[in-house]
C-alpha positions as CSV (number, residue, x, y, z in Angstrom):
1,X,133.8,56.1,39.3
2,X,130.1,55.5,39.9
3,X,129.2,55.1,43.6
4,X,126.8,52.2,44.4
5,X,125.2,54.1,47.3
6,X,124.5,57.8,46.8
7,X,123.3,59.5,50.0
8,X,121.1,62.0,48.3
9,X,117.6,62.8,49.7
10,X,115.3,65.4,48.4
11,X,113.1,68.0,50.1
12,X,110.4,69.1,47.7
13,X,107.3,71.2,47.6
14,X,105.8,74.3,46.0
15,X,107.3,77.7,46.3
16,X,106.6,79.2,49.7
17,X,105.8,75.8,51.4
18,X,108.8,76.1,53.8
19,X,111.4,73.8,52.2
20,X,114.3,76.1,53.0
21,X,113.0,76.6,56.6
22,X,112.8,72.9,57.1
23,X,116.3,72.3,55.8
24,X,117.8,75.0,58.0
25,X,116.2,73.2,61.0
26,X,117.1,69.7,59.8
27,X,120.8,70.4,59.2
28,X,121.7,71.4,62.8
29,X,119.5,68.5,64.2
30,X,121.3,66.0,62.0
31,X,124.7,67.5,62.9
32,X,123.8,67.2,66.6
33,X,123.4,63.5,66.0
34,X,126.9,63.3,64.4
35,X,125.7,63.1,60.8
36,X,127.7,65.1,58.3
37,X,125.4,67.0,55.9
38,X,125.7,69.0,52.7
39,X,122.9,70.7,50.9
40,X,122.0,71.4,47.3
41,X,119.6,74.1,46.1
42,X,118.1,73.4,42.6
43,X,116.3,76.3,41.0
44,X,113.7,76.3,38.2
45,X,114.6,79.8,37.1
46,X,117.9,81.4,36.0
47,X,120.5,82.3,38.6
48,X,123.4,84.7,38.3
49,X,125.9,85.0,41.2
50,X,128.7,86.5,39.1
51,X,128.3,90.0,37.7
52,X,129.8,91.8,34.7
53,X,132.8,93.8,35.6
54,X,134.1,91.2,38.1
55,X,137.4,89.5,37.3
56,X,135.8,86.0,37.6
57,X,133.0,87.1,35.1
58,X,135.7,88.2,32.7
59,X,137.4,84.8,32.9
60,X,134.1,83.1,32.1
61,X,133.3,85.5,29.3
62,X,136.7,84.7,27.8
63,X,135.7,81.1,27.5
64,X,137.1,79.3,30.6
65,X,135.5,75.9,31.1
66,X,135.2,76.5,34.8
67,X,136.2,79.4,37.1
68,X,137.1,78.9,40.8
69,X,136.8,81.9,43.0
70,X,138.6,81.5,46.4
71,X,139.2,83.7,49.4
72,X,139.8,83.2,53.1
73,X,137.0,81.1,54.6
74,X,135.4,79.8,51.4
75,X,135.6,79.0,47.7
76,X,133.1,78.6,44.9
77,X,133.2,77.0,41.5
78,X,131.4,78.5,38.4
79,X,130.4,76.0,35.7
80,X,128.4,77.0,32.7
81,X,126.4,74.3,30.9
82,X,127.0,73.8,27.2
83,X,123.6,75.2,26.3
84,X,121.0,77.2,28.1
85,X,118.6,74.2,28.0
86,X,121.0,71.9,29.9
87,X,120.0,71.5,33.5
88,X,121.4,70.1,36.8
89,X,121.7,66.3,37.5
90,X,121.9,65.7,41.2
91,X,124.1,62.6,40.9
92,X,126.7,64.5,38.7
93,X,126.6,67.5,41.1
94,X,126.9,65.3,44.2
95,X,130.0,63.5,42.7
96,X,131.8,66.9,42.7
97,X,131.0,67.5,46.4
98,X,133.1,66.3,49.4
99,X,132.0,62.9,50.9
100,X,129.4,63.3,53.6
101,X,126.8,61.1,55.3
102,X,123.8,62.8,53.7
103,X,123.1,65.4,50.9
104,X,119.8,67.2,51.3
105,X,118.5,68.5,47.9
106,X,115.9,71.3,47.8
107,X,114.1,71.0,44.5
108,X,112.0,68.7,42.3
109,X,114.7,66.7,40.5
110,X,115.0,62.9,41.0
111,X,116.9,61.9,44.0
112,X,118.4,58.4,44.6
113,X,116.9,58.0,48.1
114,X,113.6,59.6,47.4
115,X,112.0,62.8,48.6
116,X,110.0,64.3,51.4
117,X,107.3,66.7,50.4
118,X,106.6,69.9,52.4
119,X,102.9,70.7,52.4
120,X,100.8,73.5,53.9
121,X,97.1,72.9,53.4
122,X,96.1,76.5,53.9
123,X,97.9,77.5,50.6
124,X,95.5,75.4,48.6
125,X,98.3,73.8,46.5
126,X,97.9,70.3,45.1
127,X,100.1,67.7,46.6
128,X,103.1,66.7,44.4
129,X,103.1,63.1,45.8
130,X,100.0,62.2,43.8
131,X,102.1,62.5,40.6
132,X,105.7,61.9,41.9
133,X,106.4,58.3,42.9
134,X,109.8,59.3,44.4
135,X,108.1,61.0,47.3
136,X,108.2,58.7,50.3
137,X,106.5,60.9,53.0
138,X,104.8,64.2,53.5
139,X,105.6,66.8,56.2
140,X,102.5,69.0,56.9
141,X,101.4,71.6,59.4
142,X,97.8,70.6,59.0
143,X,95.5,67.6,58.4
144,X,96.2,65.5,55.3
145,X,93.8,62.7,54.5
146,X,93.7,59.9,51.9
147,X,97.4,59.3,51.5
148,X,99.2,55.9,51.6
149,X,102.4,57.7,52.6
150,X,103.6,58.6,56.1
151,X,102.4,62.1,57.2
152,X,104.8,63.9,59.6
153,X,104.3,67.0,61.7
154,X,106.2,69.8,59.9
155,X,106.9,71.4,63.2
156,X,108.5,68.2,64.7
157,X,112.0,68.4,63.3
158,X,113.3,65.5,65.5
159,X,110.6,63.2,64.2
160,X,111.4,64.2,60.6
161,X,115.1,63.6,61.3
162,X,114.2,60.2,62.7
163,X,112.3,59.3,59.6
164,X,114.9,60.5,57.2
165,X,117.7,58.6,58.9
166,X,115.6,55.4,59.2
167,X,114.7,55.7,55.5
168,X,118.3,56.2,54.5
169,X,119.4,53.2,56.6
170,X,116.7,51.0,55.1
171,X,117.7,52.0,51.5
172,X,121.4,51.6,52.4
173,X,120.8,48.1,53.6
174,X,118.8,47.0,50.6
175,X,120.8,48.8,47.9
176,X,123.2,46.0,46.8
177,X,122.7,46.4,43.0
178,X,122.9,43.7,40.4
179,X,126.3,44.8,39.1
180,X,127.8,45.9,42.4
181,X,130.8,43.7,42.0
182,X,131.1,43.9,38.2
183,X,134.6,44.9,37.2
184,X,136.7,44.9,34.1
185,X,138.5,41.7,33.3
186,X,142.1,43.0,33.3
187,X,144.2,42.8,36.3
188,X,143.4,45.5,38.8
189,X,145.8,47.3,41.1
190,X,145.0,46.6,44.8
191,X,144.5,50.4,45.5
192,X,141.9,50.7,42.7
193,X,140.1,47.5,43.9
194,X,140.0,48.8,47.5
195,X,138.5,52.1,46.3
196,X,135.9,50.2,44.4
197,X,134.9,48.2,47.5
198,X,134.7,51.3,49.6
199,X,132.5,53.1,47.0
200,X,130.2,50.2,46.2
201,X,129.6,48.7,49.7
202,X,127.9,50.3,52.6
203,X,126.5,49.4,56.0
204,X,124.3,46.3,55.9
205,X,123.2,46.1,59.5
206,X,120.8,47.9,61.9
207,X,121.5,49.7,65.1
208,X,121.1,48.8,68.8
209,X,122.0,50.3,72.2
210,X,124.3,48.4,74.6
211,X,125.6,49.2,78.1
212,X,129.1,50.4,78.4
213,X,130.4,47.0,79.7
214,X,129.2,45.3,76.5
215,X,130.4,47.9,74.0
216,X,134.1,47.0,73.7
217,X,134.8,45.8,70.2
218,X,131.5,47.0,68.8
219,X,131.2,49.6,66.0
220,X,129.8,53.0,67.1
221,X,126.6,53.8,65.1
222,X,126.3,57.5,66.0
223,X,128.8,60.1,67.0
224,X,129.1,60.9,70.7
225,X,129.1,64.6,71.6
226,X,130.2,65.7,75.1
227,X,127.3,67.0,77.1
228,X,129.7,68.5,79.7
229,X,133.3,69.6,80.2
230,X,135.8,67.0,81.3
231,X,137.1,67.5,83.9
232,X,134.0,69.3,85.1
233,X,136.1,71.7,87.3
234,X,139.6,72.9,87.8
235,X,141.5,70.2,89.8
236,X,144.8,69.4,91.3
237,X,147.3,67.2,89.4
238,X,149.3,66.3,92.6
239,X,149.0,66.2,96.3
240,X,150.3,69.4,97.7
241,X,149.3,73.1,98.4
242,X,147.2,75.4,96.3
243,X,148.1,79.1,96.4
244,X,147.6,82.4,94.6
245,X,150.8,82.9,92.5
246,X,150.8,86.6,93.3
247,X,151.1,85.8,97.1
248,X,154.6,84.2,96.5
249,X,157.8,86.1,97.2
250,X,159.7,87.0,94.0
251,X,163.0,85.8,95.6
252,X,163.4,83.2,98.3
253,X,160.9,80.9,100.1
254,X,157.4,81.9,101.0
255,X,155.6,81.0,104.3
256,X,151.9,80.9,104.3
257,X,149.3,79.7,106.8
258,X,147.5,76.5,105.9
259,X,143.8,77.7,105.8
260,X,141.9,74.6,104.8
261,X,141.9,71.1,103.3
262,X,140.4,70.1,99.9
263,X,140.2,66.4,98.8
264,X,138.6,64.6,95.8
265,X,134.8,64.8,96.1
266,X,135.0,67.3,99.0
267,X,135.3,70.9,97.7
268,X,136.1,73.8,100.0
269,X,132.9,75.2,101.4
270,X,134.0,78.8,101.4
271,X,135.8,81.2,99.1
272,X,139.6,80.9,99.1
273,X,141.4,83.8,100.7
274,X,144.5,85.7,99.6
275,X,147.5,85.1,101.7
276,X,146.7,81.4,102.6
277,X,147.7,78.0,101.3
278,X,145.2,75.2,101.0
279,X,146.2,71.6,101.6
280,X,144.9,69.8,98.4
281,X,145.0,66.3,97.1
282,X,145.1,64.8,93.6
283,X,141.8,65.2,91.7
284,X,140.4,67.6,94.3
285,X,138.4,70.6,92.9
286,X,140.5,73.8,93.1
287,X,138.4,76.6,94.5
288,X,138.1,79.9,92.6
289,X,141.2,82.0,93.0
290,X,144.3,79.8,93.6
291,X,146.1,79.2,90.3
292,X,149.3,77.3,91.3
293,X,149.9,74.0,93.2
294,X,153.1,73.0,94.9
295,X,154.0,69.3,95.2
296,X,154.0,68.2,98.8
297,X,157.5,66.8,98.6
298,X,158.8,70.3,97.7
299,X,157.2,71.9,100.8
300,X,158.0,72.0,104.5
301,X,155.3,72.0,107.1
302,X,156.1,74.3,110.1
303,X,153.2,74.0,112.5
304,X,150.1,75.7,111.0
305,X,152.2,77.2,108.2
306,X,153.9,75.8,105.2
307,X,157.2,76.9,103.6
308,X,157.1,77.0,99.8
309,X,160.3,77.1,97.7
310,X,161.0,79.7,95.1
311,X,161.0,79.0,91.3
312,X,157.6,77.5,90.6
313,X,155.9,78.7,87.4
314,X,152.4,80.1,87.5
315,X,149.7,77.4,86.8
316,X,152.0,74.5,87.8
317,X,150.2,71.2,88.6
318,X,146.8,72.8,87.8
319,X,144.4,70.9,85.6
320,X,141.9,73.2,83.9
321,X,138.2,72.5,83.5
322,X,137.5,71.0,80.1
323,X,141.2,70.4,79.2
324,X,140.3,66.8,78.2
325,X,136.9,67.6,76.5
326,X,134.8,70.7,76.1
327,X,131.0,70.6,76.2
328,X,129.7,70.2,72.6
329,X,133.0,68.6,71.4
330,X,132.8,65.4,69.4
331,X,134.0,62.6,71.7
332,X,133.9,59.6,69.4
333,X,133.1,59.4,65.7
334,X,130.5,57.2,64.0
335,X,132.1,54.0,62.6
336,X,134.8,53.8,65.2
337,X,135.6,50.3,66.5
338,X,135.4,50.8,70.2
339,X,138.4,50.0,72.4
340,X,138.7,50.1,76.2
341,X,140.0,53.7,76.2
342,X,137.0,54.7,74.1
343,X,134.6,53.1,76.6
344,X,136.4,55.0,79.4
345,X,136.1,58.3,77.5
346,X,132.4,57.7,76.9
347,X,132.0,57.0,80.6
348,X,133.8,60.3,81.4
349,X,131.0,62.3,79.8
350,X,128.3,60.4,81.6
351,X,127.3,57.8,79.0
352,X,125.8,54.6,80.4
353,X,125.0,53.0,77.0
354,X,126.2,53.5,73.5
355,X,124.5,53.2,70.1
356,X,126.3,50.5,68.1
357,X,125.7,48.6,64.9
358,X,124.4,45.1,65.2
359,X,127.1,42.5,64.6
360,X,127.5,41.6,60.9
361,X,126.1,38.0,60.5
362,X,128.4,36.0,58.4
363,X,128.0,32.4,57.2
364,X,131.3,30.6,56.4
365,X,131.6,27.3,54.6
366,X,134.0,25.1,52.8
367,X,133.5,22.8,49.8
368,X,135.2,19.8,48.2
369,X,135.2,16.1,48.8
370,X,138.9,16.3,49.5
371,X,138.4,18.6,52.5
372,X,138.1,16.8,55.9
373,X,136.9,18.1,59.3
374,X,139.8,18.2,61.8
375,X,139.5,15.3,64.3
376,X,138.4,12.8,61.7
377,X,140.5,10.2,60.0
378,X,142.3,11.7,57.0
379,X,141.5,9.7,53.8
380,X,144.1,9.3,51.0
381,X,144.3,12.5,48.9
382,X,142.4,14.6,51.5
383,X,143.4,17.6,53.6
384,X,142.2,19.0,56.9
385,X,140.1,22.1,56.6
386,X,142.4,24.9,57.9
387,X,141.0,27.8,55.9
388,X,137.5,27.7,57.3
389,X,138.7,27.9,60.9
390,X,141.2,30.6,60.1
391,X,138.4,32.6,58.3
392,X,136.0,32.3,61.2
393,X,138.7,33.5,63.6
394,X,139.5,36.5,61.4
395,X,135.9,37.4,61.0
396,X,135.2,37.1,64.8
397,X,138.3,39.3,65.3
398,X,136.4,42.0,63.4
399,X,133.3,41.7,65.5
400,X,131.3,39.6,63.2
401,X,128.7,37.0,64.4
402,X,129.8,33.9,62.5
403,X,127.8,30.8,61.6
404,X,129.7,27.7,60.6
405,X,128.0,26.0,57.7
406,X,130.7,23.3,57.7
407,X,131.9,21.5,54.7
408,X,129.5,21.3,51.8
409,X,129.7,18.3,49.4
410,X,130.5,18.6,45.7
411,X,126.9,18.6,44.8
412,X,125.2,21.5,43.0
413,X,121.7,21.0,44.5
414,X,123.1,20.8,48.1
415,X,125.3,23.8,47.6
416,X,122.6,25.9,46.0
417,X,120.1,25.0,48.8
418,X,122.6,25.7,51.6
419,X,123.5,29.2,50.1
420,X,119.9,30.1,49.5
421,X,119.0,29.2,53.1
422,X,122.0,31.0,54.5
423,X,121.1,34.2,52.6
424,X,117.8,34.4,54.4
425,X,119.3,35.3,57.8
426,X,122.9,36.5,57.1
427,X,124.5,39.7,55.9
428,X,127.5,38.1,54.1
429,X,128.4,34.7,52.8
430,X,132.1,33.6,52.9
431,X,134.2,30.8,51.5
432,X,137.7,30.0,50.2
433,X,138.7,27.9,47.3
434,X,136.2,26.1,45.0
435,X,135.3,29.2,43.0
436,X,136.9,28.7,39.6
437,X,135.9,27.8,36.1
438,X,136.3,24.1,36.6
439,X,133.7,21.5,35.8
440,X,133.3,20.5,39.4
441,X,133.0,24.0,40.7
442,X,129.4,23.9,42.0
443,X,129.8,27.0,44.2
444,X,130.4,29.2,41.1
445,X,127.3,27.7,39.4
446,X,125.1,28.0,42.5
447,X,126.0,31.6,43.2
448,X,125.5,32.5,39.5
449,X,122.1,30.9,39.5
450,X,121.0,32.5,42.7
451,X,122.4,36.0,41.9
452,X,125.7,36.9,40.2
453,X,129.4,36.2,40.4
454,X,132.5,38.1,39.2
455,X,136.1,37.0,39.4
456,X,138.4,40.0,40.3
457,X,141.9,39.5,38.8
458,X,144.0,41.5,41.3
459,X,147.5,42.5,40.4
460,X,148.9,41.0,43.6
461,X,151.0,38.1,44.9
462,X,149.8,36.0,46.6
463,X,146.1,36.0,46.3
464,X,144.3,36.1,42.9
465,X,141.6,35.7,41.8
466,X,139.0,36.9,44.4
467,X,135.3,36.0,43.7
468,X,132.7,38.7,44.6
469,X,129.0,38.3,44.0
470,X,125.6,38.1,45.6
471,X,123.1,35.5,46.5
472,X,119.8,37.2,46.2
473,X,120.7,40.6,47.7
474,X,123.4,39.2,50.1
475,X,127.1,39.8,49.3
476,X,129.2,36.7,48.6
477,X,133.0,36.6,48.9
478,X,135.2,33.7,47.8
479,X,138.9,33.8,48.5
480,X,141.6,31.7,46.8
481,X,142.2,28.2,48.1
482,X,145.8,28.3,49.3
483,X,146.0,29.1,53.1
484,X,148.6,31.9,52.7
485,X,146.6,33.5,49.9
486,X,143.5,33.2,52.1
487,X,145.2,35.0,55.0
488,X,146.8,37.7,52.9
489,X,143.7,38.5,50.7
490,X,141.5,38.6,53.7
491,X,143.8,41.0,55.6
492,X,144.4,43.3,52.7
493,X,141.2,43.0,50.7
494,X,138.2,41.2,52.2
495,X,138.7,42.9,55.6
496,X,137.8,46.2,54.0
497,X,134.5,44.7,52.6
498,X,133.6,43.2,56.0
499,X,134.3,46.5,57.8
500,X,132.2,48.5,55.3
501,X,129.3,46.1,55.6
502,X,129.6,46.2,59.4
503,X,129.3,50.0,59.4
504,X,133.0,50.7,60.4
505,X,135.1,53.5,59.1
506,X,137.9,52.0,57.1
507,X,141.3,53.5,57.6
508,X,144.6,52.6,56.0
509,X,146.9,50.5,58.2
510,X,150.1,52.1,59.3
511,X,153.2,50.9,57.4
512,X,156.7,51.2,58.8
513,X,159.9,51.8,56.9
514,X,162.5,49.0,57.6
515,X,165.6,47.7,56.0
516,X,165.3,44.7,53.7
517,X,167.2,41.7,55.0
518,X,166.9,39.9,51.7
519,X,167.5,40.4,48.0
520,X,165.0,39.3,45.3
521,X,163.7,40.0,41.8
522,X,160.0,40.6,41.3
523,X,157.7,41.0,38.4
524,X,156.7,44.5,37.6
525,X,153.1,45.6,37.4
526,X,151.9,43.8,40.5
527,X,152.2,44.4,44.2
528,X,153.8,41.6,46.2
529,X,153.7,40.8,49.9
530,X,156.7,39.0,51.4
531,X,156.3,37.3,54.7
532,X,159.0,38.5,57.1
533,X,160.1,38.4,60.7
534,X,161.8,41.5,62.2
535,X,165.1,41.7,63.9
536,X,167.4,44.6,65.0
537,X,170.8,45.0,63.4
538,X,173.9,46.2,65.3
539,X,172.8,49.8,64.9
540,X,169.4,49.1,66.4
541,X,167.6,49.5,63.0
542,X,164.7,47.1,62.2
543,X,165.5,44.6,59.5
544,X,162.8,42.5,57.7
545,X,164.1,38.9,57.2
546,X,162.3,36.9,54.6
547,X,160.8,33.6,55.7
548,X,162.8,30.7,54.2
549,X,159.9,28.9,52.6
550,X,157.6,31.0,50.3
551,X,154.9,28.6,49.1
552,X,151.3,29.8,49.2
553,X,150.3,26.6,51.0
554,X,152.8,27.1,53.9
555,X,150.7,28.5,56.6
556,X,153.6,28.3,59.0
557,X,155.1,31.2,57.1
558,X,152.3,33.4,58.5
559,X,152.6,32.0,62.0
560,X,156.4,32.4,62.0
561,X,156.6,36.0,60.8
562,X,155.6,39.4,62.2
563,X,154.1,40.9,59.0
564,X,154.4,41.6,55.3
565,X,157.0,43.5,53.4
566,X,155.0,45.4,50.8
567,X,156.7,45.7,47.4
568,X,155.0,48.2,45.1
569,X,154.0,47.6,41.5
570,X,156.8,49.6,39.9
571,X,159.6,47.9,41.9
572,X,161.4,45.0,40.1
573,X,164.4,44.5,42.3
574,X,165.1,44.5,46.1
575,X,168.6,44.7,47.4
576,X,169.7,44.0,50.9
577,X,169.7,47.1,53.1
578,X,167.2,49.1,50.9
579,X,164.2,50.7,52.7
580,X,160.9,48.9,52.2
581,X,157.4,49.3,53.6
582,X,156.5,46.8,56.4
583,X,152.9,46.1,57.4
584,X,152.7,44.3,60.8
585,X,150.0,41.8,61.3
586,X,148.9,43.7,64.5
587,X,147.8,46.5,62.2
588,X,145.3,44.1,60.5
589,X,144.4,41.5,63.2
590,X,143.1,42.8,66.6
């Protein structure tokens, strides 16, 4: 499957210019910023890493197509081209590598994101960029004049990393290709469709920094790494007495003098002594030496001493430094939608602000002369616009900044003008219904004239087809017209597209196995979602009860249920009591 956005950036330059040195400095700098990086070394001369006499060499000599050599810690794959004249193609090679944020390629071959040239004027070598249009900047350790390209200081790795990441982001945001949403006409399984979306869409928004109190619900733009241990010191888990375990009697109670008092924020201002107990409170730093803490309710104060019961284990009630987070440990991953506990964790390592993606700007509209704004008199043959308000709520629930374009009339010129204007300052255009092959379907005509449009025939019920396209370079999504189909296709399909464009990491929702409280026959070859409410049977097991009315226009069937029983493509009959997958709405709607 071809990926729409290929994160491949080249580092080029003549032999001896310092390409490898720069890459060995760039990789740790990028990793420090939470960017996952792989590298590719392309050579202009022959390479041989497998020697005659080795078992792997014998496998290759015997005619094996490929040979994998594996041991503890690493593996490598040997692949011989069909002829000696065949050479590497970075896209084909990258497709065989594990997914990462960025692949740095050392060599002169074409790279999808362009290349950075490494140049040392004192070598007297001619600049490649004068003949290579893919080069987007030069990194030099000397003066370079007469270039229209940015010239970076070769010794300033942070500035080079800044440039590379900014350039990659700019390309990523502008890379929506003409055939991004093109797909075969046959019905597509939902799993395949979701993988296509993930592969062909990428982040469409920039970054900004916001204070912690404004970060909840935002999408993290860079990984956060702990600059310190959390907690920063050993501390007490309870109110009580801190002691050296070796001072305790092996049998019977132990009496020790109380030698000091330690509370949170007020450490002991001397070294702890053997043979004493220290009065200590929850969260207080434990001085060096004591390794066990008694709960105060288990102890008996007797004047200036305390009686400690036998039987405690060494290290009890003792929180170790760094038991939550260690310095250098990744705290939060890029692409995570931040929840209140995430904000608290960031605060625990001293963050006062977080880098987040700017909200995805989405324009939502409805079309059709039969669609009426709620609150107005309902003409004969008309319906109130429920879909638009539901879509806006779903989008806002994902953190999008939504613009309501209202209801557009059934007029091609008006629709085309509205879409063209909305595409100027939005990252996504969204509608439901009105995208078909009918004579009055002006949305389809307008989108096709302004960009491109494809109808994805998904093998699902409810919810086909889904329209995907672009207006200029701005993605367009059109969901089916029935309210239930809108809700389900948004939650199970369009939601993935919105999250990808917003910069979020897309994870599969958690499904739960429950008993079917219904029996039904379904068509094979398509996935069906059945709206169900949950109850517990007499044994306490969860049972999914099918909503009594199943029509795609019955929005009350979403409101009156807890989630969707998911019936796979190969299933044709459901019997009462059989186990089925259940997808709660709370997994899909914040």
